[in-house]
Steps between C-alpha positions, in 0.01 A plus 500: 500500500630844408575715805401871498572796721254787476631847599228771502408763758127446431359209693211468254742470208707235680184302577374535143825382343535218757145368415562520124832320525402228747201417281735443214754269662749744659605491859518835667784456750497851633360851491661832584347849534819701415828466328707443815284215617498372139875479474526320840233251394660442163833415669327261750248333270680498169183491286498404134346834402395833657212734419590848624316832512709793388360762730532409870599687818827451682679340205357521148467199278783633287735513798388150610553374147862628500565344852357161393697497174822578690422210728387265217572614141281215375189615690185510296303806573175630346425867578137597557420864424210734461447697185720795458817350651670440168834662608522290811413187303768581244753541782391178662558309174843663465580386861414137424120450533385231259182684402204698643125475537282806497221525764217416475572162337312181421575171676586327165754775424698477822505115490613503132777754574627309804499169322687658205772649731540176689550309172811712413 
């Protein structure tokens, strides 16, 4: 089973993503509500893939992405962003994110994207 870590400051978004993924054969091994907690959990849990919000308090998704990639250059990370964050998304891709998903998204779309990244 593919292990996922969900990093998002919105509890509702973490719950939504978790339900969508678990319904489709993923195991959500952890959740974090900010980048600092996300980096710690990544190091501890070593998931197969991460979904990460870009805009979060304390440590942004971009900063967390950089930290995780320094720890594990092979980390598979999918950034989740709201409309209008194109510059941050571009920066995240340049820093090593595999791809991004724009909120709101459909269940089939997130499942397809994660499966595609995991197959690489």
